[in-house]
All heavy atoms as TSV, in Angstrom:
chain	resi	resn	atom	element	x	y	z
A	1	CYS	N	N	0.843	-1.187	-0.009
A	1	CYS	CA	C	-0.001	-0.002	0.005
A	1	CYS	C	C	0.899	1.253	0.005
A	1	CYS	O	O	0.586	2.232	-0.666
A	1	CYS	CB	C	-0.893	-0.023	1.214
A	1	CYS	SG	S	-2.090	1.300	1.208
A	2	ARG	N	N	1.975	1.201	0.761
A	2	ARG	CA	C	2.871	2.369	0.831
A	2	ARG	C	C	3.547	2.606	-0.522
A	2	ARG	O	O	3.736	3.747	-0.931
A	2	ARG	CB	C	3.922	2.125	1.920
A	2	ARG	CG	C	4.867	3.280	2.075
A	2	ARG	CD	C	5.761	3.040	3.292
A	2	ARG	NE	N	6.831	3.962	3.329
A	2	ARG	CZ	C	6.797	5.164	3.914
A	2	ARG	NH1	N	5.693	5.531	4.512
A	2	ARG	NH2	N	7.833	5.950	3.916
A	3	CYS	N	N	3.919	1.513	-1.201
A	3	CYS	CA	C	4.538	1.652	-2.507
A	3	CYS	C	C	3.611	2.340	-3.487
A	3	CYS	O	O	4.019	3.208	-4.250
A	3	CYS	CB	C	4.938	0.265	-3.009
A	3	CYS	SG	S	5.723	0.291	-4.614
A	4	SER	N	N	2.375	1.966	-3.472
A	4	SER	CA	C	1.387	2.582	-4.335
A	4	SER	C	C	1.210	4.062	-4.033
A	4	SER	O	O	1.094	4.884	-4.923
A	4	SER	CB	C	0.037	1.859	-4.179
A	4	SER	OG	O	-0.937	2.449	-5.015
A	5	ALA	N	N	1.203	4.405	-2.756
A	5	ALA	CA	C	1.045	5.818	-2.363
A	5	ALA	C	C	2.240	6.640	-2.840
A	5	ALA	O	O	2.067	7.771	-3.327
A	5	ALA	CB	C	0.886	5.921	-0.840
A	6	LEU	N	N	3.445	6.085	-2.723
A	6	LEU	CA	C	4.617	6.814	-3.191
A	6	LEU	C	C	4.621	6.958	-4.717
A	6	LEU	O	O	5.023	7.988	-5.245
A	6	LEU	CB	C	5.896	6.083	-2.729
A	6	LEU	CG	C	6.154	6.102	-1.234
A	6	LEU	CD1	C	7.373	5.258	-0.896
A	6	LEU	CD2	C	6.333	7.519	-0.732
A	7	ARG	N	N	4.164	5.910	-5.403
A	7	ARG	CA	C	4.108	5.986	-6.865
A	7	ARG	C	C	3.130	7.073	-7.312
A	7	ARG	O	O	3.426	7.858	-8.195
A	7	ARG	CB	C	3.679	4.640	-7.439
A	7	ARG	CG	C	3.653	4.647	-8.944
A	7	ARG	CD	C	3.315	3.298	-9.514
A	7	ARG	NE	N	4.347	2.339	-9.165
A	7	ARG	CZ	C	4.103	1.110	-8.715
A	7	ARG	NH1	N	2.866	0.699	-8.542
A	7	ARG	NH2	N	5.087	0.306	-8.421
A	8	TRP	N	N	1.967	7.131	-6.673
A	8	TRP	CA	C	1.000	8.161	-7.038
A	8	TRP	C	C	1.497	9.556	-6.670
A	8	TRP	O	O	1.182	10.537	-7.335
A	8	TRP	CB	C	-0.361	7.877	-6.412
A	8	TRP	CG	C	-1.112	6.843	-7.167
A	8	TRP	CD1	C	-1.358	5.583	-6.778
A	8	TRP	CD2	C	-1.677	6.991	-8.469
A	8	TRP	NE1	N	-2.059	4.906	-7.744
A	8	TRP	CE2	C	-2.266	5.762	-8.797
A	8	TRP	CE3	C	-1.748	8.030	-9.379
A	8	TRP	CZ2	C	-2.919	5.548	-10.000
A	8	TRP	CZ3	C	-2.394	7.814	-10.595
A	8	TRP	CH2	C	-2.969	6.585	-10.881
A	9	ARG	N	N	2.267	9.656	-5.612
A	9	ARG	CA	C	2.823	10.960	-5.249
A	9	ARG	C	C	3.804	11.467	-6.314
A	9	ARG	O	O	3.765	12.629	-6.700
A	9	ARG	CB	C	3.506	10.867	-3.878
A	9	ARG	CG	C	3.983	12.224	-3.398
A	9	ARG	CD	C	4.413	12.205	-1.971
A	9	ARG	NE	N	5.491	11.274	-1.754
A	9	ARG	CZ	C	6.107	11.107	-0.594
A	9	ARG	NH1	N	5.707	11.786	0.452
A	9	ARG	NH2	N	7.083	10.250	-0.468
A	10	ARG	N	N	4.651	10.571	-6.812
A	10	ARG	CA	C	5.572	10.955	-7.913
A	10	ARG	C	C	4.812	11.281	-9.187
A	10	ARG	O	O	5.107	12.246	-9.865
A	10	ARG	CB	C	6.557	9.813	-8.181
A	10	ARG	CG	C	7.672	9.736	-7.166
A	10	ARG	CD	C	8.713	8.760	-7.622
A	10	ARG	NE	N	8.233	7.407	-7.777
A	10	ARG	CZ	C	8.177	6.520	-6.807
A	10	ARG	NH1	N	8.578	6.828	-5.605
A	10	ARG	NH2	N	7.729	5.316	-7.019
A	11	TYR	N	N	3.791	10.468	-9.481
A	11	TYR	CA	C	2.964	10.705	-10.678
A	11	TYR	C	C	2.305	12.073	-10.610
A	11	TYR	O	O	2.363	12.842	-11.570
A	11	TYR	CB	C	1.916	9.605	-10.749
A	11	TYR	CG	C	0.900	9.764	-11.861
A	11	TYR	CD1	C	1.189	9.334	-13.145
A	11	TYR	CD2	C	-0.327	10.362	-11.623
A	11	TYR	CE1	C	0.284	9.457	-14.156
A	11	TYR	CE2	C	-1.241	10.508	-12.633
A	11	TYR	CZ	C	-0.941	10.058	-13.894
A	11	TYR	OH	O	-1.862	10.216	-14.893
A	12	ASN	N	N	1.728	12.385	-9.482
A	12	ASN	CA	C	1.048	13.691	-9.312
A	12	ASN	C	C	2.047	14.849	-9.351
A	12	ASN	O	O	1.740	15.914	-9.901
A	12	ASN	CB	C	0.235	13.712	-8.038
A	12	ASN	CG	C	-0.993	12.821	-8.149
A	12	ASN	OD1	O	-1.524	12.628	-9.223
A	12	ASN	ND2	N	-1.407	12.281	-7.001
A	13	ALA	N	N	3.232	14.637	-8.797
A	13	ALA	CA	C	4.244	15.702	-8.799
A	13	ALA	C	C	4.705	16.007	-10.243
A	13	ALA	O	O	4.856	17.172	-10.628
A	13	ALA	CB	C	5.437	15.310	-7.952
A	14	ILE	N	N	4.876	14.958	-11.044
A	14	ILE	CA	C	5.266	15.189	-12.449
A	14	ILE	C	C	4.148	15.901	-13.204
A	14	ILE	O	O	4.402	16.812	-13.987
A	14	ILE	CB	C	5.651	13.856	-13.113
A	14	ILE	CG1	C	6.981	13.378	-12.573
A	14	ILE	CG2	C	5.692	13.976	-14.632
A	14	ILE	CD1	C	7.387	12.018	-13.057
A	15	HIS	N	N	2.915	15.498	-12.957
A	15	HIS	CA	C	1.806	16.138	-13.655
A	15	HIS	C	C	1.613	17.579	-13.215
A	15	HIS	O	O	1.218	18.412	-14.021
A	15	HIS	CB	C	0.530	15.320	-13.472
A	15	HIS	CG	C	0.426	14.188	-14.425
A	15	HIS	ND1	N	-0.230	14.282	-15.608
A	15	HIS	CD2	C	0.941	12.945	-14.397
A	15	HIS	CE1	C	-0.131	13.157	-16.265
A	15	HIS	NE2	N	0.578	12.320	-15.548
A	16	ARG	N	N	1.879	17.846	-11.950
A	16	ARG	CA	C	1.785	19.263	-11.529
A	16	ARG	C	C	2.867	20.112	-12.170
A	16	ARG	O	O	2.617	21.249	-12.541
A	16	ARG	CB	C	1.914	19.348	-9.988
A	16	ARG	CG	C	0.618	19.200	-9.253
A	16	ARG	CD	C	0.777	19.585	-7.779
A	16	ARG	NE	N	1.904	18.925	-7.099
A	16	ARG	CZ	C	1.812	17.731	-6.535
A	16	ARG	NH1	N	0.679	17.065	-6.567
A	16	ARG	NH2	N	2.854	17.207	-5.919
A	17	LYS	N	N	4.051	19.541	-12.303
A	17	LYS	CA	C	5.177	20.298	-12.825
A	17	LYS	C	C	5.111	20.469	-14.356
A	17	LYS	O	O	5.333	21.573	-14.864
A	17	LYS	CB	C	6.494	19.601	-12.436
A	17	LYS	CG	C	7.725	20.384	-12.804
A	17	LYS	CD	C	8.965	19.716	-12.235
A	17	LYS	CE	C	10.196	20.537	-12.526
A	17	LYS	NZ	N	11.386	19.903	-11.973
A	18	TYR	N	N	4.784	19.405	-15.087
A	18	TYR	CA	C	4.857	19.441	-16.532
A	18	TYR	C	C	3.482	19.426	-17.219
A	18	TYR	O	O	3.398	19.629	-18.417
A	18	TYR	CB	C	5.679	18.269	-17.066
A	18	TYR	CG	C	7.077	18.299	-16.563
A	18	TYR	CD1	C	7.544	17.379	-15.636
A	18	TYR	CD2	C	7.963	19.274	-17.015
A	18	TYR	CE1	C	8.841	17.399	-15.190
A	18	TYR	CE2	C	9.283	19.306	-16.545
A	18	TYR	CZ	C	9.697	18.372	-15.643
A	18	TYR	OH	O	10.989	18.410	-15.180
A	19	GLY	N	N	2.416	19.168	-16.481
A	19	GLY	CA	C	1.076	19.117	-17.077
A	19	GLY	C	C	0.635	20.359	-17.784
A	19	GLY	O	O	0.199	20.313	-18.950
A	20	PRO	N	N	0.750	21.536	-17.141
A	20	PRO	CA	C	0.341	22.754	-17.838
A	20	PRO	C	C	1.166	23.035	-19.084
A	20	PRO	O	O	0.674	23.581	-20.090
A	20	PRO	CB	C	0.550	23.861	-16.794
A	20	PRO	CG	C	0.554	23.169	-15.501
A	20	PRO	CD	C	1.088	21.811	-15.762
A	21	LYS	N	N	2.423	22.667	-19.057
A	21	LYS	CA	C	3.309	22.914	-20.191
A	21	LYS	C	C	2.992	21.943	-21.348
A	21	LYS	O	O	3.091	22.317	-22.495
A	21	LYS	CB	C	4.764	22.728	-19.733
A	21	LYS	CG	C	5.736	23.419	-20.580
A	21	LYS	CD	C	7.084	23.367	-19.947
A	21	LYS	CE	C	8.031	24.247	-20.727
A	21	LYS	NZ	N	9.376	24.165	-20.277
A	22	TRP	N	N	2.602	20.718	-21.021
A	22	TRP	CA	C	2.305	19.724	-22.027
A	22	TRP	C	C	0.931	19.952	-22.657
A	22	TRP	O	O	0.768	19.780	-23.867
A	22	TRP	CB	C	2.398	18.331	-21.419
A	22	TRP	CG	C	2.125	17.226	-22.386
A	22	TRP	CD1	C	1.107	16.322	-22.286
A	22	TRP	CD2	C	2.838	16.883	-23.570
A	22	TRP	NE1	N	1.150	15.442	-23.312
A	22	TRP	CE2	C	2.227	15.778	-24.138
A	22	TRP	CE3	C	3.927	17.414	-24.194
A	22	TRP	CZ2	C	2.654	15.176	-25.296
A	22	TRP	CZ3	C	4.379	16.836	-25.374
A	22	TRP	CH2	C	3.738	15.732	-25.898
A	23	ASN	N	N	-0.072	20.275	-21.869
A	23	ASN	CA	C	-1.408	20.637	-22.332
A	23	ASN	C	C	-2.017	19.548	-23.210
A	23	ASN	O	O	-2.499	19.808	-24.334
A	23	ASN	CB	C	-1.364	21.968	-23.061
A	23	ASN	CG	C	-2.739	22.592	-23.257
A	23	ASN	OD1	O	-3.686	22.175	-22.611
A	23	ASN	ND2	N	-2.822	23.545	-24.137
A	24	ASP	N	N	-2.033	18.332	-22.745
A	24	ASP	CA	C	-2.640	17.168	-23.445
A	24	ASP	C	C	-2.125	16.999	-24.885
A	24	ASP	O	O	-2.861	16.731	-25.799
A	24	ASP	CB	C	-4.157	17.268	-23.454
A	24	ASP	CG	C	-4.740	17.075	-22.083
A	24	ASP	OD1	O	-4.127	16.309	-21.301
A	24	ASP	OD2	O	-5.790	17.660	-21.779
A	25	GLY	N	N	-0.835	17.174	-25.075
A	25	GLY	CA	C	-0.230	16.953	-26.377
A	25	GLY	C	C	-0.230	18.181	-27.279
A	25	GLY	O	O	0.350	18.140	-28.354
A	26	LYS	N	N	-0.836	19.238	-26.857
A	26	LYS	CA	C	-0.878	20.443	-27.698
A	26	LYS	C	C	0.275	21.381	-27.389
A	26	LYS	O	O	0.560	22.281	-28.160
A	26	LYS	CB	C	-2.208	21.180	-27.489
A	26	LYS	CG	C	-3.401	20.367	-27.905
A	26	LYS	CD	C	-4.673	21.082	-27.568
A	26	LYS	CE	C	-5.843	20.145	-27.882
A	26	LYS	NZ	N	-6.858	20.209	-26.859
A	27	GLY	N	N	0.904	21.196	-26.256
A	27	GLY	CA	C	1.999	22.060	-25.848
A	27	GLY	C	C	3.354	21.476	-26.247
A	27	GLY	O	O	3.451	20.543	-27.030
A	28	MET	N	N	4.399	22.063	-25.693
A	28	MET	CA	C	5.740	21.588	-25.977
A	28	MET	C	C	6.511	21.414	-24.666
A	28	MET	O	O	6.378	22.233	-23.768
A	28	MET	CB	C	6.532	22.636	-26.758
A	28	MET	CG	C	6.272	22.766	-28.231
A	28	MET	SD	S	6.829	21.448	-29.255
A	28	MET	CE	C	8.535	21.782	-29.515
A	29	ILE	N	N	7.272	20.346	-24.597
A	29	ILE	CA	C	8.233	20.189	-23.533
A	29	ILE	C	C	9.583	19.993	-24.216
A	29	ILE	O	O	9.678	19.495	-25.338
A	29	ILE	CB	C	7.932	19.028	-22.576
A	29	ILE	CG1	C	7.834	17.699	-23.313
A	29	ILE	CG2	C	6.659	19.286	-21.797
A	29	ILE	CD1	C	7.703	16.509	-22.392
A	30	THR	N	N	10.631	20.380	-23.549
A	30	THR	CA	C	11.959	20.252	-24.135
A	30	THR	C	C	12.445	18.812	-24.029
A	30	THR	O	O	11.919	18.030	-23.218
A	30	THR	CB	C	12.959	21.170	-23.408
A	30	THR	OG1	O	13.087	20.709	-22.043
A	30	THR	CG2	C	12.502	22.608	-23.431
A	31	PRO	N	N	13.412	18.442	-24.838
A	31	PRO	CA	C	13.972	17.072	-24.717
A	31	PRO	C	C	14.538	16.797	-23.322
A	31	PRO	O	O	14.464	15.683	-22.848
A	31	PRO	CB	C	15.066	17.047	-25.784
A	31	PRO	CG	C	14.627	18.037	-26.797
A	31	PRO	CD	C	13.952	19.122	-26.019
A	32	GLU	N	N	15.107	17.800	-22.686
A	32	GLU	CA	C	15.647	17.610	-21.343
A	32	GLU	C	C	14.529	17.290	-20.353
A	32	GLU	O	O	14.687	16.424	-19.481
A	32	GLU	CB	C	16.390	18.858	-20.862
A	32	GLU	CG	C	17.692	19.110	-21.599
A	32	GLU	CD	C	17.502	19.823	-22.947
A	32	GLU	OE1	O	16.410	20.383	-23.186
A	32	GLU	OE2	O	18.447	19.794	-23.746
A	33	GLU	N	N	13.385	17.969	-20.489
A	33	GLU	CA	C	12.260	17.689	-19.592
A	33	GLU	C	C	11.698	16.286	-19.858
A	33	GLU	O	O	11.347	15.576	-18.915
A	33	GLU	CB	C	11.183	18.750	-19.781
A	33	GLU	CG	C	11.595	20.105	-19.260
A	33	GLU	CD	C	10.646	21.197	-19.700
A	33	GLU	OE1	O	9.951	21.056	-20.738
A	33	GLU	OE2	O	10.641	22.226	-19.002
A	34	ALA	N	N	11.619	15.905	-21.115
A	34	ALA	CA	C	11.156	14.563	-21.430
A	34	ALA	C	C	12.107	13.501	-20.873
A	34	ALA	O	O	11.673	12.451	-20.406
A	34	ALA	CB	C	11.028	14.403	-22.949
A	35	GLN	N	N	13.405	13.794	-20.910
A	35	GLN	CA	C	14.386	12.861	-20.361
A	35	GLN	C	C	14.224	12.746	-18.847
A	35	GLN	O	O	14.349	11.654	-18.295
A	35	GLN	CB	C	15.775	13.337	-20.722
A	35	GLN	CG	C	16.860	12.362	-20.363
A	35	GLN	CD	C	18.218	12.801	-20.866
A	35	GLN	OE1	O	18.408	13.900	-21.337
A	35	GLN	NE2	N	19.186	11.901	-20.744
A	36	ILE	N	N	13.950	13.838	-18.162
A	36	ILE	CA	C	13.723	13.806	-16.728
A	36	ILE	C	C	12.520	12.941	-16.397
A	36	ILE	O	O	12.547	12.110	-15.471
A	36	ILE	CB	C	13.565	15.225	-16.175
A	36	ILE	CG1	C	14.904	15.978	-16.247
A	36	ILE	CG2	C	13.039	15.208	-14.751
A	36	ILE	CD1	C	14.787	17.455	-15.951
A	37	ILE	N	N	11.434	13.125	-17.160
A	37	ILE	CA	C	10.215	12.341	-16.924
A	37	ILE	C	C	10.500	10.843	-17.138
A	37	ILE	O	O	10.094	10.001	-16.333
A	37	ILE	CB	C	9.089	12.830	-17.836
A	37	ILE	CG1	C	8.662	14.231	-17.442
A	37	ILE	CG2	C	7.903	11.874	-17.783
A	37	ILE	CD1	C	7.768	14.937	-18.421
A	38	ALA	N	N	11.206	10.514	-18.218
A	38	ALA	CA	C	11.526	9.103	-18.487
A	38	ALA	C	C	12.449	8.547	-17.427
A	38	ALA	O	O	12.320	7.386	-17.028
A	38	ALA	CB	C	12.175	8.980	-19.864
A	39	HIS	N	N	13.384	9.351	-16.952
A	39	HIS	CA	C	14.305	8.892	-15.910
A	39	HIS	C	C	13.572	8.594	-14.611
A	39	HIS	O	O	13.782	7.544	-13.994
A	39	HIS	CB	C	15.371	9.953	-15.667
A	39	HIS	CG	C	16.325	9.625	-14.570
A	39	HIS	ND1	N	17.325	8.700	-14.719
A	39	HIS	CD2	C	16.422	10.076	-13.299
A	39	HIS	CE1	C	17.995	8.585	-13.584
A	39	HIS	NE2	N	17.469	9.428	-12.724
A	40	VAL	N	N	12.672	9.466	-14.205
A	40	VAL	CA	C	11.912	9.250	-12.966
A	40	VAL	C	C	11.064	7.973	-13.120
A	40	VAL	O	O	11.033	7.149	-12.199
A	40	VAL	CB	C	11.031	10.479	-12.660
A	40	VAL	CG1	C	10.011	10.162	-11.565
A	40	VAL	CG2	C	11.885	11.646	-12.250
A	41	SER	N	N	10.429	7.822	-14.273
A	41	SER	CA	C	9.613	6.644	-14.471
A	41	SER	C	C	10.416	5.365	-14.442
A	41	SER	O	O	10.043	4.374	-13.807
A	41	SER	CB	C	8.881	6.780	-15.805
A	41	SER	OG	O	8.146	5.619	-16.082
A	42	SER	N	N	11.546	5.369	-15.141
A	42	SER	CA	C	12.319	4.130	-15.215
A	42	SER	C	C	13.028	3.798	-13.910
A	42	SER	O	O	13.134	2.609	-13.564
A	42	SER	CB	C	13.332	4.202	-16.350
A	42	SER	OG	O	14.296	5.192	-16.081
A	43	MET	N	N	13.510	4.781	-13.200
A	43	MET	CA	C	14.269	4.494	-11.982
A	43	MET	C	C	13.373	4.161	-10.774
A	43	MET	O	O	13.791	3.399	-9.905
A	43	MET	CB	C	15.158	5.666	-11.622
A	43	MET	CG	C	16.291	5.877	-12.605
A	43	MET	SD	S	17.304	4.400	-12.927
A	43	MET	CE	C	18.095	4.190	-11.368
A	44	TYR	N	N	12.179	4.701	-10.735
A	44	TYR	CA	C	11.340	4.448	-9.568
A	44	TYR	C	C	10.295	3.369	-9.813
A	44	TYR	O	O	9.955	2.608	-8.919
A	44	TYR	CB	C	10.641	5.720	-9.112
A	44	TYR	CG	C	11.578	6.691	-8.449
A	44	TYR	CD1	C	11.976	7.859	-9.076
A	44	TYR	CD2	C	12.071	6.444	-7.176
A	44	TYR	CE1	C	12.849	8.735	-8.495
A	44	TYR	CE2	C	12.944	7.321	-6.556
A	44	TYR	CZ	C	13.318	8.467	-7.217
A	44	TYR	OH	O	14.177	9.344	-6.624
A	45	ASP	N	N	9.739	3.285	-11.026
A	45	ASP	CA	C	8.662	2.351	-11.262
A	45	ASP	C	C	9.161	0.973	-11.706
A	45	ASP	O	O	8.502	-0.017	-11.458
A	45	ASP	CB	C	7.702	2.895	-12.309
A	45	ASP	CG	C	6.918	4.086	-11.773
A	45	ASP	OD1	O	6.836	4.224	-10.558
A	45	ASP	OD2	O	6.399	4.877	-12.605
A	46	MET	N	N	10.287	0.922	-12.390
A	46	MET	CA	C	10.764	-0.372	-12.878
A	46	MET	C	C	12.279	-0.467	-12.845
A	46	MET	O	O	12.916	-0.668	-13.888
A	46	MET	CB	C	10.239	-0.605	-14.289
A	46	MET	CG	C	10.422	0.521	-15.217
A	46	MET	SD	S	9.544	0.262	-16.735
A	46	MET	CE	C	9.542	1.922	-17.357
A	47	PRO	N	N	12.907	-0.354	-11.663
A	47	PRO	CA	C	14.364	-0.376	-11.609
A	47	PRO	C	C	14.963	-1.735	-11.973
A	47	PRO	O	O	16.013	-1.788	-12.601
A	47	PRO	CB	C	14.691	-0.005	-10.170
A	47	PRO	CG	C	13.465	-0.400	-9.403
A	47	PRO	CD	C	12.330	-0.178	-10.348
A	48	PHE	N	N	14.295	-2.816	-11.592
A	48	PHE	CA	C	14.846	-4.140	-11.920
A	48	PHE	C	C	14.811	-4.430	-13.402
A	48	PHE	O	O	15.731	-4.985	-13.952
A	48	PHE	CB	C	14.114	-5.222	-11.126
A	48	PHE	CG	C	14.273	-5.097	-9.648
A	48	PHE	CD1	C	13.212	-4.825	-8.832
A	48	PHE	CD2	C	15.522	-5.250	-9.079
A	48	PHE	CE1	C	13.361	-4.702	-7.473
A	48	PHE	CE2	C	15.702	-5.138	-7.712
A	48	PHE	CZ	C	14.612	-4.834	-6.899
A	49	LEU	N	N	13.746	-4.005	-14.054
A	49	LEU	CA	C	13.622	-4.179	-15.486
A	49	LEU	C	C	14.725	-3.405	-16.213
A	49	LEU	O	O	15.329	-3.903	-17.158
A	49	LEU	CB	C	12.256	-3.733	-15.974
A	49	LEU	CG	C	11.950	-3.909	-17.461
A	49	LEU	CD1	C	12.024	-5.377	-17.835
A	49	LEU	CD2	C	10.609	-3.341	-17.796
A	50	LEU	N	N	15.000	-2.205	-15.744
A	50	LEU	CA	C	16.048	-1.396	-16.354
A	50	LEU	C	C	17.412	-2.063	-16.173
A	50	LEU	O	O	18.204	-2.119	-17.111
A	50	LEU	CB	C	16.056	-0.007	-15.726
A	50	LEU	CG	C	17.041	0.980	-16.317
A	50	LEU	CD1	C	16.687	1.333	-17.742
A	50	LEU	CD2	C	17.107	2.242	-15.477
A	51	ASN	N	N	17.679	-2.594	-14.999
A	51	ASN	CA	C	18.976	-3.259	-14.751
A	51	ASN	C	C	19.121	-4.506	-15.616
A	51	ASN	O	O	20.194	-4.768	-16.161
A	51	ASN	CB	C	19.094	-3.634	-13.281
A	51	ASN	CG	C	19.360	-2.418	-12.426
A	51	ASN	OD1	O	19.840	-1.401	-12.902
A	51	ASN	ND2	N	19.039	-2.513	-11.158
A	52	TYR	N	N	18.048	-5.299	-15.754
A	52	TYR	CA	C	18.109	-6.494	-16.599
A	52	TYR	C	C	18.301	-6.108	-18.064
A	52	TYR	O	O	19.002	-6.803	-18.794
A	52	TYR	CB	C	16.866	-7.342	-16.431
A	52	TYR	CG	C	16.841	-8.111	-15.130
A	52	TYR	CD1	C	15.718	-8.091	-14.323
A	52	TYR	CD2	C	17.928	-8.841	-14.701
A	52	TYR	CE1	C	15.698	-8.768	-13.126
A	52	TYR	CE2	C	17.920	-9.538	-13.514
A	52	TYR	CZ	C	16.799	-9.502	-12.714
A	52	TYR	OH	O	16.772	-10.166	-11.550
A	53	ALA	N	N	17.655	-5.055	-18.503
A	53	ALA	CA	C	17.782	-4.618	-19.901
A	53	ALA	C	C	19.234	-4.197	-20.184
A	53	ALA	O	O	19.785	-4.524	-21.247
A	53	ALA	CB	C	16.838	-3.490	-20.194
A	54	VAL	N	N	19.834	-3.462	-19.258
A	54	VAL	CA	C	21.219	-3.027	-19.456
A	54	VAL	C	C	22.150	-4.239	-19.453
A	54	VAL	O	O	23.070	-4.355	-20.289
A	54	VAL	CB	C	21.625	-1.991	-18.393
A	54	VAL	CG1	C	23.116	-1.755	-18.402
A	54	VAL	CG2	C	20.872	-0.713	-18.584
A	55	ALA	N	N	21.947	-5.159	-18.534
A	55	ALA	CA	C	22.794	-6.357	-18.468
A	55	ALA	C	C	22.647	-7.181	-19.744
A	55	ALA	O	O	23.648	-7.683	-20.282
A	55	ALA	CB	C	22.408	-7.179	-17.236
A	56	PHE	N	N	21.443	-7.333	-20.227
A	56	PHE	CA	C	21.230	-8.109	-21.448
A	56	PHE	C	C	21.873	-7.414	-22.647
A	56	PHE	O	O	22.480	-8.057	-23.513
A	56	PHE	CB	C	19.729	-8.307	-21.690
A	56	PHE	CG	C	19.446	-9.145	-22.914
A	56	PHE	CD1	C	19.714	-10.507	-22.910
A	56	PHE	CD2	C	18.908	-8.570	-24.051
A	56	PHE	CE1	C	19.461	-11.269	-24.010
A	56	PHE	CE2	C	18.665	-9.337	-25.163
A	56	PHE	CZ	C	18.912	-10.690	-25.158
A	57	ALA	N	N	21.750	-6.099	-22.726
A	57	ALA	CA	C	22.357	-5.345	-23.831
A	57	ALA	C	C	23.881	-5.488	-23.818
A	57	ALA	O	O	24.494	-5.676	-24.879
A	57	ALA	CB	C	21.955	-3.881	-23.782
A	58	LEU	N	N	24.466	-5.397	-22.626
A	58	LEU	CA	C	25.920	-5.565	-22.528
A	58	LEU	C	C	26.335	-6.987	-22.894
A	58	LEU	O	O	27.353	-7.213	-23.535
A	58	LEU	CB	C	26.393	-5.179	-21.145
A	58	LEU	CG	C	26.346	-3.686	-20.825
A	58	LEU	CD1	C	26.667	-3.443	-19.364
A	58	LEU	CD2	C	27.275	-2.902	-21.725
A	59	PHE	N	N	25.548	-7.960	-22.456
A	59	PHE	CA	C	25.865	-9.365	-22.799
A	59	PHE	C	C	25.770	-9.569	-24.307
A	59	PHE	O	O	26.645	-10.209	-24.902
A	59	PHE	CB	C	24.884	-10.304	-22.107
A	59	PHE	CG	C	25.052	-11.718	-22.493
A	59	PHE	CD1	C	26.143	-12.459	-22.058
A	59	PHE	CD2	C	24.111	-12.337	-23.307
A	59	PHE	CE1	C	26.300	-13.775	-22.447
A	59	PHE	CE2	C	24.268	-13.656	-23.681
A	59	PHE	CZ	C	25.352	-14.377	-23.256
A	60	LYS	N	N	24.702	-9.025	-24.941
A	60	LYS	CA	C	24.555	-9.190	-26.377
A	60	LYS	C	C	25.702	-8.506	-27.132
A	60	LYS	O	O	26.168	-8.997	-28.152
A	60	LYS	CB	C	23.251	-8.570	-26.881
A	60	LYS	CG	C	22.021	-9.405	-26.711
A	60	LYS	CD	C	22.002	-10.528	-27.646
A	60	LYS	CE	C	21.279	-10.204	-28.910
A	60	LYS	NZ	N	20.932	-11.352	-29.685
A	61	THR	N	N	26.154	-7.340	-26.625
A	61	THR	CA	C	27.175	-6.588	-27.315
A	61	THR	C	C	28.549	-7.247	-27.162
A	61	THR	O	O	29.267	-7.409	-28.135
A	61	THR	CB	C	27.233	-5.171	-26.733
A	61	THR	OG1	O	25.965	-4.563	-26.905
A	61	THR	CG2	C	28.265	-4.344	-27.460
A	62	TYR	N	N	28.912	-7.654	-25.957
A	62	TYR	CA	C	30.268	-8.124	-25.728
A	62	TYR	C	C	30.372	-9.624	-25.480
A	62	TYR	O	O	31.460	-10.193	-25.585
A	62	TYR	CB	C	30.853	-7.397	-24.504
A	62	TYR	CG	C	30.955	-5.918	-24.717
A	62	TYR	CD1	C	30.137	-5.038	-24.026
A	62	TYR	CD2	C	31.842	-5.397	-25.662
A	62	TYR	CE1	C	30.216	-3.669	-24.223
A	62	TYR	CE2	C	31.938	-4.030	-25.867
A	62	TYR	CZ	C	31.095	-3.168	-25.156
A	62	TYR	OH	O	31.184	-1.834	-25.372
A	63	GLY	N	N	29.272	-10.270	-25.146
A	63	GLY	CA	C	29.335	-11.675	-24.797
A	63	GLY	C	C	29.191	-12.646	-25.970
A	63	GLY	O	O	29.677	-13.749	-25.940
A	64	ILE	N	N	28.513	-12.212	-26.978
A	64	ILE	CA	C	28.216	-13.118	-28.102
A	64	ILE	C	C	29.023	-12.702	-29.303
A	64	ILE	O	O	29.127	-11.604	-29.681
A	64	ILE	CB	C	26.698	-13.152	-28.428
A	64	ILE	CG1	C	25.952	-13.717	-27.247
A	64	ILE	CG2	C	26.457	-13.952	-29.689
A	64	ILE	CD1	C	24.455	-13.767	-27.424
């Protein structure tokens, strides 16, 4: 339950910060802001998936 509350808190914080600027797809955000949003999402919502993806990519690149 606590994990869900923290996730919604981050979700709402991002929407408060970038929502008016994005304006349901009609506005513009900079690439840096989009990168921040993607970073927050990947690091907090799916950190294990991100780690496995990086490990697999490195294995594919250098291991095979």
